[in-house]
C-alpha positions as CSV (number, residue, x, y, z in Angstrom):
1,M,0.9,16.8,7.7
2,K,-2.2,16.1,5.6
3,T,-0.5,13.2,4.0
4,K,1.8,11.7,6.6
5,L,0.6,12.7,10.1
6,L,-3.0,11.8,9.6
7,S,-2.0,8.5,8.0
8,F,-0.8,7.4,11.4
9,F,-4.2,8.0,12.9
10,I,-6.2,5.7,10.5
11,A,-5.5,2.5,12.4
12,A,-7.3,-0.8,12.7
13,V,-9.5,-1.1,15.8
14,M,-9.1,-3.9,18.2
15,L,-10.8,-6.7,16.2
16,F,-11.4,-5.5,12.7
17,A,-9.4,-3.5,10.1
18,M,-11.2,-0.7,8.3
19,A,-11.5,-1.3,4.6
20,A,-10.1,1.3,2.2
21,P,-12.5,2.8,-0.4
22,V,-12.1,1.8,-4.0
23,A,-10.4,4.5,-6.0
24,A,-12.5,6.2,-8.6
25,A,-11.5,5.5,-12.2
26,D,-12.6,6.1,-15.8
27,S,-15.2,3.5,-16.5
28,S,-14.1,3.3,-20.1
29,A,-10.7,1.9,-19.1
30,T,-11.5,0.1,-15.9
31,K,-13.9,-2.6,-14.6
32,T,-15.1,-3.6,-11.1
33,V,-14.0,-7.0,-10.0
34,D,-15.6,-9.2,-7.3
35,I,-13.4,-11.7,-5.6
36,R,-14.4,-14.3,-3.1
37,V,-12.1,-16.5,-1.1
38,K,-12.4,-18.6,2.0
39,A,-9.9,-19.9,4.5
40,G,-9.2,-23.6,3.8
41,S,-10.6,-23.5,0.3
42,T,-8.5,-23.9,-2.9
43,Q,-11.1,-22.2,-5.0
44,M,-11.2,-18.4,-5.6
45,K,-14.2,-16.9,-7.4
46,V,-13.5,-13.9,-9.7
47,D,-16.7,-12.4,-10.9
48,G,-18.3,-15.8,-10.3
49,K,-15.7,-17.8,-12.2
50,A,-13.7,-20.4,-10.3
51,V,-9.9,-20.1,-10.2
52,Q,-7.7,-22.6,-8.4
53,I,-5.3,-21.1,-5.7
54,A,-3.4,-22.3,-2.7
55,A,-5.8,-22.4,0.2
56,P,-5.9,-19.2,2.4
57,Y,-5.5,-19.8,6.1
58,A,-6.2,-18.0,9.4
59,A,-3.4,-16.6,11.5
60,S,-3.1,-13.9,14.3
61,G,-6.7,-12.9,13.8
62,T,-6.5,-12.3,10.1
63,T,-6.7,-14.3,6.9
64,M,-3.5,-15.0,4.9
65,L,-3.9,-14.9,1.1
66,P,-1.6,-16.4,-1.5
67,T,-0.1,-13.9,-3.9
68,A,-2.3,-15.3,-6.7
69,V,-5.3,-13.5,-5.2
70,F,-3.6,-10.2,-5.8
71,T,-2.0,-11.0,-9.2
72,K,-4.9,-12.8,-10.7
73,G,-7.7,-11.2,-8.9
74,L,-6.6,-7.5,-8.7
75,D,-4.2,-7.6,-11.7
76,A,-1.4,-6.4,-9.4
77,K,2.2,-6.4,-10.6
78,L,4.5,-8.4,-8.5
79,T,8.1,-7.4,-7.9
80,V,10.6,-9.3,-5.7
81,K,13.9,-8.1,-4.3
82,N,15.4,-10.6,-1.8
83,K,12.8,-10.9,0.9
84,S,11.0,-7.7,-0.2
85,V,7.8,-8.2,-2.1
86,T,6.0,-5.3,-3.8
87,L,2.5,-5.4,-5.3
88,S,1.5,-2.5,-7.5
89,V,-1.8,-1.4,-9.1
90,P,-2.2,1.9,-11.1
91,K,-3.0,4.0,-8.0
92,H,-1.3,2.1,-5.1
93,S,1.8,0.2,-4.1
94,V,2.5,-2.0,-1.1
95,T,5.9,-3.3,-0.1
96,V,6.2,-6.1,2.5
97,T,9.0,-8.1,3.9
98,I,8.8,-11.8,4.5
99,G,8.7,-12.5,8.2
100,S,8.1,-8.8,9.2
101,K,4.9,-7.1,10.3
102,S,6.3,-3.7,9.1
103,A,5.3,-2.7,5.6
104,A,4.9,0.4,3.5
105,A,1.7,1.4,1.6
106,D,2.2,4.2,-0.9
107,G,5.4,5.1,0.8
108,K,3.8,5.4,4.3
109,K,4.4,3.0,7.3
110,L,1.9,0.2,7.5
111,S,1.6,-2.3,10.4
112,L,0.3,-5.7,9.4
113,P,-1.6,-8.0,11.8
114,A,0.6,-10.9,10.7
115,A,3.9,-11.2,9.0
116,P,4.0,-12.4,5.4
117,A,5.1,-16.0,5.2
118,V,6.3,-18.6,2.7
119,K,4.7,-22.0,3.0
120,K,5.5,-24.8,0.5
121,E,7.1,-22.3,-1.8
122,I,4.0,-20.1,-1.8
123,T,4.0,-16.6,-0.4
124,Y,1.1,-15.5,1.8
125,L,0.1,-12.0,2.7
126,P,-2.5,-10.6,5.2
127,V,-5.8,-9.6,3.6
128,K,-5.1,-6.1,4.9
129,V,-2.7,-5.7,1.9
130,A,-5.8,-5.8,-0.4
131,Q,-7.2,-2.9,1.4
132,S,-4.0,-0.9,1.0
133,L,-4.2,-1.6,-2.8
134,G,-7.5,0.2,-2.8
135,A,-9.9,-2.7,-2.5
136,K,-12.9,-3.0,-0.2
137,V,-12.9,-6.0,2.1
138,T,-16.0,-7.4,3.7
139,V,-17.1,-10.8,5.2
140,D,-20.2,-12.6,4.0
141,S,-21.7,-13.7,7.3
142,S,-23.7,-16.5,5.6
143,T,-20.9,-18.2,3.7
144,K,-17.9,-17.0,5.8
145,E,-16.3,-15.9,2.5
146,I,-14.0,-12.9,2.4
147,R,-15.3,-10.6,-0.4
148,I,-12.8,-8.3,-2.1
149,T,-14.1,-5.7,-4.5
150,A,-12.0,-3.3,-6.5
151,T,-11.7,-1.3,-9.7
152,V,-9.0,-2.7,-12.0
153,A,-7.8,-1.9,-15.4
154,A,-9.8,-3.4,-18.2
155,A,-8.1,-5.7,-20.7
156,A,-6.5,-3.7,-23.5
157,A,-4.6,-4.5,-26.7
158,P,-0.8,-4.2,-26.5
159,K,0.4,-0.6,-26.6
160,G,2.6,0.8,-29.4
161,S,3.6,-0.7,-32.7
162,S,5.4,-3.9,-33.2
163,I,9.0,-3.6,-32.1
164,D,10.0,-5.2,-35.5
165,S,9.3,-1.8,-37.1
166,D,12.6,-0.3,-35.9
167,S,14.7,-0.2,-39.1
168,G,18.1,-1.7,-38.8
169,K,17.5,-3.0,-35.2
170,S,17.8,-6.8,-34.7
171,K,18.2,-6.8,-31.0
172,I,16.8,-5.2,-27.9
173,G,18.4,-4.5,-24.5
174,D,18.9,-2.1,-21.6
175,S,22.1,-0.3,-21.2
176,Y,21.5,0.6,-17.6
177,Y,20.6,-2.9,-16.4
178,E,23.2,-4.5,-18.8
179,W,21.3,-7.0,-20.8
180,S,20.5,-7.7,-24.5
181,M,18.8,-10.3,-26.7
182,N,17.4,-10.9,-30.2
183,Y,14.3,-9.1,-31.2
184,P,11.2,-11.2,-30.3
185,T,9.7,-11.3,-33.8
186,G,6.0,-10.5,-34.0
187,L,5.7,-9.2,-30.5
188,A,4.9,-5.7,-29.2
189,Q,6.0,-4.1,-26.0
190,D,3.0,-4.5,-23.6
191,F,4.4,-3.1,-20.4
192,Q,7.5,-1.5,-18.9
193,S,7.9,-0.6,-15.2
194,E,8.7,3.0,-14.3
195,D,12.4,2.1,-13.7
196,G,12.6,-0.3,-16.6
197,D,13.4,-3.3,-14.4
198,Q,10.4,-5.2,-15.8
199,I,9.4,-5.3,-19.4
200,V,6.8,-7.5,-21.1
201,F,6.1,-8.3,-24.8
202,R,3.0,-9.9,-26.3
203,D,1.4,-10.6,-29.6
204,V,-2.0,-9.1,-30.5
205,K,-3.8,-12.4,-29.9
206,K,-2.1,-13.0,-26.6
207,N,-0.7,-16.4,-27.7
208,Y,2.9,-15.5,-26.8
209,Y,4.6,-13.9,-23.8
210,L,8.1,-12.7,-23.2
211,A,9.3,-10.9,-20.1
212,V,12.6,-9.7,-18.7
213,N,12.8,-8.9,-15.0
214,V,15.9,-7.5,-13.2
215,E,16.5,-8.1,-9.5
216,E,19.3,-6.2,-7.9
217,I,20.9,-8.9,-5.7
218,P,24.6,-8.2,-5.0
219,D,25.3,-11.4,-3.0
220,P,25.9,-14.6,-4.9
221,M,23.0,-17.1,-4.9
222,S,23.2,-20.9,-5.1
223,S,21.3,-22.9,-7.6
224,E,18.8,-23.9,-4.9
225,E,18.3,-20.2,-4.0
226,L,17.8,-19.2,-7.6
227,R,15.2,-21.9,-8.1
228,E,13.5,-20.9,-4.9
229,L,13.4,-17.3,-6.2
230,L,11.7,-18.5,-9.4
231,M,9.3,-20.8,-7.5
232,M,8.3,-18.3,-4.8
233,M,8.0,-15.1,-6.9
234,Y,7.4,-16.0,-10.5
235,V,5.8,-19.4,-10.9
236,D,2.1,-19.4,-9.9
237,E,1.1,-22.0,-7.4
238,D,-1.5,-23.5,-9.8
239,E,1.1,-24.2,-12.5
240,T,2.4,-27.8,-12.9
241,I,6.2,-28.1,-12.9
242,I,7.3,-30.2,-15.9
243,D,11.0,-29.6,-16.0
244,K,13.6,-28.2,-13.5
245,Q,17.3,-28.2,-14.0
246,T,20.6,-26.4,-14.0
247,V,21.9,-25.6,-17.5
248,T,25.4,-24.7,-18.6
249,A,25.8,-23.6,-22.2
250,N,28.4,-21.5,-23.9
251,G,30.1,-21.0,-20.6
252,V,27.0,-19.5,-19.0
253,S,25.0,-21.3,-16.2
254,Y,21.4,-20.6,-15.4
255,E,18.5,-22.2,-13.6
256,K,15.6,-23.4,-15.7
257,I,12.0,-24.3,-14.8
258,A,9.3,-25.2,-17.2
259,T,5.6,-25.2,-16.3
260,K,2.2,-26.0,-17.7
261,G,-0.4,-23.4,-16.9
262,Y,-4.1,-22.8,-17.6
263,G,-5.6,-22.2,-21.1
264,G,-3.0,-24.4,-22.9
265,F,-0.1,-22.1,-21.9
266,Y,3.4,-23.5,-21.3
267,Y,6.2,-21.4,-19.8
268,E,10.0,-21.5,-19.4
269,F,11.6,-19.5,-16.7
270,R,15.3,-18.8,-16.6
271,A,17.4,-17.2,-13.8
272,Y,20.8,-15.8,-14.7
273,Q,23.1,-14.1,-12.1
274,A,25.6,-11.5,-13.2
275,N,26.6,-7.9,-12.6
276,K,25.3,-8.1,-9.0
277,K,21.9,-8.8,-10.4
278,V,19.6,-11.7,-11.1
279,Y,17.9,-11.7,-14.6
280,V,14.7,-13.6,-14.8
281,V,13.7,-14.2,-18.4
282,I,10.3,-15.8,-19.1
283,Y,8.9,-17.1,-22.3
284,G,5.4,-18.5,-22.7
285,K,3.1,-19.7,-25.5
286,K,0.0,-21.7,-26.2
287,A,1.4,-25.1,-26.9
288,T,0.5,-28.7,-27.0
289,S,3.4,-30.0,-25.0
290,L,6.8,-29.2,-23.5
291,A,8.4,-30.3,-26.8
292,D,6.1,-27.8,-28.7
293,L,7.2,-25.0,-26.3
294,R,10.9,-25.8,-26.9
295,K,10.5,-25.2,-30.6
296,S,10.1,-21.5,-29.8
297,T,12.5,-21.0,-26.9
298,G,15.5,-20.1,-29.1
299,I,14.8,-16.5,-28.3
300,L,15.9,-17.2,-24.7
301,D,19.2,-18.7,-25.9
302,S,20.1,-15.2,-27.3
303,F,19.9,-13.6,-23.9
304,K,23.1,-12.0,-22.6
305,S,23.9,-10.3,-19.3
306,S,25.7,-7.6,-21.1
307,F,25.0,-4.6,-23.4
308,D,27.4,-3.6,-26.1
309,R,27.1,0.2,-26.5
310,S,29.0,0.1,-29.8
311,D,26.5,-2.4,-31.4
312,R,24.1,-0.2,-33.3
313,S,21.8,-3.2,-34.0
314,I,20.6,-3.0,-30.4
315,K,17.6,-0.9,-29.6
316,D,18.2,0.5,-26.1
317,L,15.0,0.3,-24.1
318,T,16.4,1.9,-20.9
319,K,14.5,4.4,-18.9
320,I,17.4,5.5,-16.8
321,T,20.1,7.7,-18.3
322,S,21.6,9.0,-15.0
323,D,21.1,8.8,-11.3
324,L,18.2,11.2,-11.5
325,K,14.7,10.9,-12.9
326,T,12.4,13.6,-14.1
327,F,8.7,13.2,-13.2
328,K,5.9,15.1,-15.0
329,N,2.2,15.5,-14.3
330,A,0.3,17.1,-17.1
331,D,-2.8,17.9,-15.0
332,Y,-0.8,20.1,-12.7
333,G,1.8,21.2,-15.2
334,L,4.3,19.8,-12.7
335,T,7.9,18.9,-13.4
336,L,10.4,17.8,-10.8
337,T,13.6,15.8,-10.6
338,L,14.3,13.1,-7.9
339,P,16.9,10.4,-7.4
340,R,16.2,7.3,-9.5
341,Q,15.1,5.2,-6.6
342,W,11.9,7.3,-6.2
343,K,8.7,6.0,-7.7
344,S,5.5,7.8,-8.5
345,N,2.1,6.8,-7.1
346,S,-1.3,8.3,-7.3
347,V,-2.8,9.0,-3.9
348,N,-6.2,10.7,-3.9
349,Q,-5.4,11.6,-7.5
350,T,-2.7,14.0,-6.5
351,P,1.0,13.8,-7.3
352,Y,2.8,11.5,-4.9
353,Y,6.3,10.0,-4.9
354,S,8.0,7.6,-2.5
355,T,10.9,5.3,-1.8
356,N,11.2,1.8,-0.4
357,D,12.8,3.1,2.8
358,G,9.8,5.3,3.7
359,A,10.5,8.7,2.3
360,Y,7.7,10.4,0.4
361,L,6.9,13.6,-1.4
362,S,3.3,14.9,-2.0
363,V,1.9,17.9,-3.9
364,D,-1.6,19.2,-3.4
365,V,-3.6,22.1,-4.9
366,T,-6.7,23.5,-3.2
367,S,-8.9,26.5,-3.6
368,L,-8.1,29.7,-1.8
369,V,-10.8,30.8,0.6
370,P,-11.5,34.6,0.3
371,G,-9.6,36.4,3.1
372,D,-7.2,33.6,3.9
373,T,-3.5,34.1,3.7
374,V,-0.4,31.9,3.4
375,E,0.7,33.0,6.9
376,A,-2.6,32.1,8.5
377,W,-2.7,28.7,6.6
378,A,0.8,27.8,7.8
379,K,-0.1,28.9,11.4
380,R,-3.2,26.6,11.4
381,K,-1.0,23.7,10.4
382,Q,1.5,24.5,13.1
383,D,-1.2,24.7,15.8
384,L,-2.8,21.4,14.7
385,F,0.6,19.7,15.0
386,V,1.1,21.1,18.5
387,N,-2.4,20.1,19.6
388,I,-2.1,16.5,18.6
389,Y,1.5,15.7,19.7
390,L,2.8,15.6,23.2
391,E,5.9,17.6,23.8
392,S,8.0,14.5,24.5
393,Y,7.1,13.2,21.0
394,R,7.8,16.3,19.0
395,K,10.4,19.0,18.6
396,T,10.0,22.8,18.2
397,V,8.4,23.7,14.9
398,E,10.7,25.8,12.7
399,M,8.9,28.3,10.4
400,S,10.8,30.2,7.7
401,D,10.2,32.3,4.5
402,V,11.2,30.7,1.2
403,T,10.6,31.1,-2.4
404,W,8.8,28.3,-4.2
405,N,8.1,28.2,-7.9
406,G,8.9,31.9,-8.1
407,V,6.5,33.0,-5.4
408,P,6.9,33.8,-1.7
409,A,6.1,30.9,0.5
410,K,6.1,29.7,4.1
411,M,8.0,26.5,5.2
412,L,7.5,24.4,8.3
413,K,10.1,21.9,9.5
414,L,8.5,19.3,11.8
415,S,10.2,16.5,13.8
416,Y,8.0,13.9,15.5
417,S,7.9,10.3,16.7
418,M,5.0,7.9,17.3
419,D,7.0,5.6,19.7
420,G,9.7,7.8,21.1
421,T,12.3,5.8,19.2
422,E,11.8,6.2,15.5
423,W,11.8,9.9,14.5
424,W,10.7,11.5,11.3
425,E,11.5,14.9,9.8
426,E,9.0,16.6,7.6
427,Y,9.0,19.8,5.5
428,E,5.8,21.5,4.5
429,V,5.7,24.4,2.0
430,F,2.7,26.7,1.7
431,A,2.2,29.0,-1.3
432,V,-0.6,31.0,-2.8
433,Q,-1.0,32.1,-6.4
434,G,-4.2,33.4,-8.0
435,S,-7.2,31.5,-6.7
436,Y,-5.3,28.4,-5.6
437,R,-3.2,27.2,-2.7
438,Y,-0.1,25.0,-3.3
439,Y,1.1,22.6,-0.7
440,T,4.3,20.5,-0.9
441,E,5.2,17.9,1.8
442,L,8.5,16.0,2.1
443,A,9.0,13.5,4.9
444,Y,11.5,10.8,5.7
445,P,12.8,8.7,8.7
446,V,15.6,10.5,10.5
447,E,17.8,7.5,9.9
448,T,17.7,8.3,6.2
449,K,18.6,12.0,6.7
450,N,21.9,11.5,5.0
451,K,20.0,10.7,1.8
452,Y,17.1,13.1,1.9
453,G,18.1,15.9,4.3
454,T,19.0,18.4,1.6
455,L,16.3,17.3,-0.9
456,M,13.9,20.1,0.0
457,N,16.5,22.7,-0.8
458,T,16.9,21.1,-4.2
459,L,13.2,20.9,-4.8
460,L,12.7,24.6,-4.0
461,Q,15.1,25.3,-6.8
462,S,14.0,22.8,-9.4
463,M,10.3,22.0,-8.8
464,K,8.0,23.7,-11.3
465,I,4.2,24.0,-11.5
466,N,2.5,25.8,-14.4
467,F,-0.1,28.1,-12.7
468,K,-2.0,28.6,-15.9
469,T,-2.4,24.9,-16.4
470,V,-3.9,24.6,-12.9
471,E,-6.3,27.4,-13.5
472,Q,-7.4,25.8,-16.8
473,N,-7.7,22.2,-15.4
474,F,-9.3,22.7,-12.0
475,G,-12.4,24.3,-10.6
476,N,-13.3,24.7,-6.9
477,I,-11.2,22.2,-4.8
478,P,-12.0,22.8,-1.1
479,D,-9.5,21.5,1.5
480,E,-11.8,19.6,3.9
481,S,-9.0,19.0,6.4
482,D,-8.3,22.7,6.9
483,M,-10.2,25.4,8.8
484,V,-12.0,22.7,10.7
485,D,-14.3,23.4,13.6
486,W,-13.4,20.7,16.1
487,T,-16.2,21.7,18.4
488,K,-18.9,20.8,15.9
489,T,-20.4,17.4,16.5
490,V,-22.8,15.1,14.6
491,T,-24.9,12.2,15.9
492,K,-24.8,8.9,14.1
493,T,-27.7,6.5,14.5
494,D,-27.9,2.8,13.7
495,Q,-31.6,2.0,13.5
496,E,-31.1,-1.8,13.0
497,Y,-29.1,-2.2,16.2
498,G,-30.7,0.6,18.1
499,Y,-27.9,2.8,19.1
500,S,-26.5,6.3,18.5
501,V,-23.2,8.0,19.1
502,T,-22.1,11.6,18.9
503,V,-18.7,12.4,17.4
504,P,-16.8,15.4,16.1
505,A,-18.0,16.2,12.5
506,A,-14.3,16.4,11.5
507,W,-13.6,12.7,12.4
508,R,-13.2,10.5,9.3
509,S,-15.8,7.8,9.0
510,G,-14.8,4.4,7.8
511,P,-16.9,2.4,5.3
512,N,-20.1,0.9,6.5
513,M,-19.3,-2.8,6.8
514,G,-22.7,-3.7,8.1
515,G,-23.5,-5.9,11.1
516,G,-23.6,-3.0,13.5
517,F,-20.0,-2.1,12.8
518,S,-19.0,1.6,12.5
519,A,-15.6,3.1,12.8
520,Y,-13.9,6.5,12.9
521,S,-10.4,7.8,12.7
522,L,-9.4,10.9,14.6
523,P,-6.2,12.9,14.9
524,G,-4.4,10.6,17.4
525,G,-6.5,7.5,17.5
526,S,-9.6,5.6,16.5
527,F,-13.2,5.0,17.7
528,A,-15.5,2.1,16.9
529,V,-18.8,0.4,17.7
530,M,-19.2,-3.4,17.0
531,V,-22.2,-5.6,17.5
532,F,-21.8,-9.4,17.7
533,E,-25.1,-10.8,16.7
534,D,-27.1,-13.7,18.2
535,M,-24.5,-15.0,20.6
536,P,-25.6,-18.3,22.1
537,D,-24.1,-17.3,25.5
538,P,-23.4,-13.5,25.5
539,Q,-22.1,-13.5,29.1
540,T,-19.6,-16.3,28.4
541,F,-18.4,-14.4,25.3
542,I,-17.8,-11.3,27.4
543,A,-16.1,-13.2,30.1
544,D,-13.8,-14.9,27.6
545,M,-12.8,-11.6,26.2
546,R,-12.1,-10.3,29.7
547,D,-10.1,-13.4,30.6
548,K,-8.0,-13.1,27.4
549,N,-7.0,-9.6,28.3
550,V,-6.1,-10.6,31.9
551,K,-4.0,-13.5,30.5
552,Q,-2.3,-11.3,28.0
553,A,-1.4,-8.8,30.8
554,A,0.0,-11.6,32.9
555,E,2.2,-12.9,30.1
556,N,3.6,-9.7,28.8
557,S,4.9,-6.8,30.9
558,K,4.4,-4.4,28.1
559,F,0.7,-5.0,28.0
560,K,-0.9,-3.6,31.2
561,L,-4.5,-3.9,32.2
562,I,-5.0,-0.6,33.9
563,E,-8.7,-1.1,34.7
564,N,-10.8,-4.2,34.8
565,T,-14.2,-3.3,36.4
566,T,-17.9,-3.7,36.1
567,V,-19.7,-0.5,35.5
568,T,-23.0,1.0,34.4
569,F,-22.7,2.1,30.7
570,A,-25.6,3.3,28.5
571,G,-27.9,2.0,31.2
572,K,-26.5,-1.5,31.1
573,T,-24.2,-3.5,33.3
574,A,-20.9,-3.5,31.4
575,V,-17.4,-4.7,31.6
576,K,-14.9,-1.9,31.3
577,L,-11.3,-2.7,30.2
578,V,-8.6,-0.1,29.9
579,A,-5.3,-1.4,28.5
580,E,-2.0,0.1,27.9
581,D,0.1,-1.5,25.2
582,T,3.7,-0.5,24.7
583,R,4.9,-3.5,22.6
584,N,5.1,-1.3,19.5
585,S,4.3,-4.2,17.2
586,F,0.9,-4.3,15.6
587,K,0.3,-0.7,16.6
588,Y,2.3,2.1,18.0
589,P,2.1,2.4,21.8
590,Y,-1.5,3.1,22.7
591,T,-4.1,3.2,25.5
592,E,-7.4,1.6,24.7
593,T,-10.8,1.7,26.5
594,V,-13.4,-1.0,25.8
595,Y,-17.0,-1.4,27.1
596,L,-18.7,-4.8,26.7
597,F,-22.3,-5.5,27.5
598,E,-25.2,-7.7,26.3
599,H,-28.4,-6.2,24.9
600,K,-31.2,-8.3,23.3
601,G,-29.0,-11.3,22.8
602,N,-26.2,-9.3,21.1
603,V,-22.9,-8.3,22.5
604,Y,-22.0,-4.6,22.1
605,L,-18.3,-3.5,22.1
606,I,-17.5,0.2,22.2
607,D,-13.8,0.9,21.6
608,G,-11.8,4.1,22.0
609,L,-8.0,4.2,21.4
610,Y,-5.4,7.0,21.4
611,Y,-1.7,6.7,20.7
612,H,0.6,7.8,23.5
613,A,2.4,10.2,21.1
614,N,-1.0,11.9,20.6
615,G,-2.3,11.7,24.2
616,T,-2.9,15.5,24.5
617,E,-5.8,16.8,26.5
618,T,-7.5,17.8,23.3
619,V,-7.4,14.2,21.8
620,K,-8.3,12.5,25.0
621,K,-11.3,14.7,25.7
622,Q,-12.7,14.2,22.2
623,L,-12.4,10.4,22.7
624,E,-13.9,10.4,26.2
625,D,-16.8,12.6,25.0
626,A,-17.5,10.1,22.2
627,L,-17.4,7.1,24.5
628,N,-19.8,8.8,26.9
629,S,-22.2,9.8,24.2
630,F,-23.1,6.2,23.3
631,K,-26.8,5.6,23.8
632,L,-29.2,2.7,23.3
633,N,-32.4,3.9,21.5
């Protein structure tokens, strides 16, 4: 529940999305990057240096950014499979679908304020994607620029030795993905994805570049579709197209695009379709012209969409030897086996694994509090689940005794839904050994039960953690989400804007974005205070917001304005709006209460929201108490 259930509750409030904190990293291998972009501007600044991009634009209350912001600014790896686009950084991964607001961040459901779109062969994503990649997003009120700050990997020399050093090997290839080609002389393997469907080679001076990307696309694609794939997902928007054609040679047809990029680099992109896959092979070098580039593209002519297992001159670079993959984590002494479609991610620096269809597995280790037991721990989790889900959105919790990693354990089976339509199943395993507690969580959409329904039984047999390794590598690790006193409150004061609010100490506080904005996530909803400064006509602004809600309710039967009144709030005359939204689009069905009033030329907005699935008396009372606690100082 720690990983999945609470993730539902960290939602964007009515007008602004909460920025995610930048993940901590080893300063010797990382650097902090400062990115600034602005809607309508074709210039992005990265640490003060100008980079040309396609202009971002505003849509549906958010800013849409071209993929270059993520790949060039955040050093994100881009993977494309049909309409699915995945951006990955060392600790996070986000998968979106062109035309859909539904996405996945680190394997968990994510709702986007606007659907990713393709315009003039350029893919645009909402700025919220940057937050899900671990970046902090703020707005510079003076320049109207969006500022994105994050920790990214520092530049490093290519890893490993030159691939020319393999005695007797004159070719490389991948037996699983069925491709082979001549050795790229003088280059070293610089990167290979976890599944091996992306591999990159470079020279030490970074004057040459070779990449092979494999897209599993079973349906035949036309020449136009293959070119569109290259243009949309591989060619950067700031590159100049200098050649584009269909080529047939030695009985093989492929699409070819050549470009001129920055820093004197020229590239040739080729797309081959075979074996129910599309192979995208890219070669680049610092050159003086297209003719100069073509002097070195012979390596591309050696590419074949086949792998001859009897040819001992081929070095097999495959990472997949069966339908299963073994994952290891040295810090935890962890070893486990999962189907090959699973990928590893680091969430809060704990072992985390996920699939593109929403399933995930997480492992966590925390310190044992003296006097606590595995039975009491599991019971607290069960009680929390019951307290934050209405009966109509959950099924009876099943608790059982199991053996995990050779020790007695408790297992909970949970079934729940956030909208009454899409259901999830979740298994939670609780174990205690020595001075540490071990928690394993597996969750998946019920519609995928045929794939993952028996996986927990397999994990109970095969998953291993070395307890001695944990004892050696970790000190005290408190579980701050457990043994929480929900009656304890804390008063937060904003001296600049003269207000205070009292909220449960256990609520998660969002990052301080300044400008009088503060936000909190609670089990079942969100709470926020926003101050709109120096409004030329505060009452007109408030009236406009009121009218927009009235109009929205008139136009959509699934958006109901339950209350639209004028009340006294915090000693001020305020507009109170209570809305019920069951559209299940940007957010799960929810009820939201908003107070709007003017004070010293500023407009104050106090917002409380709970999801219908979590509308228990406990959740609603916490939210109501927080709203009523707001005071002007």
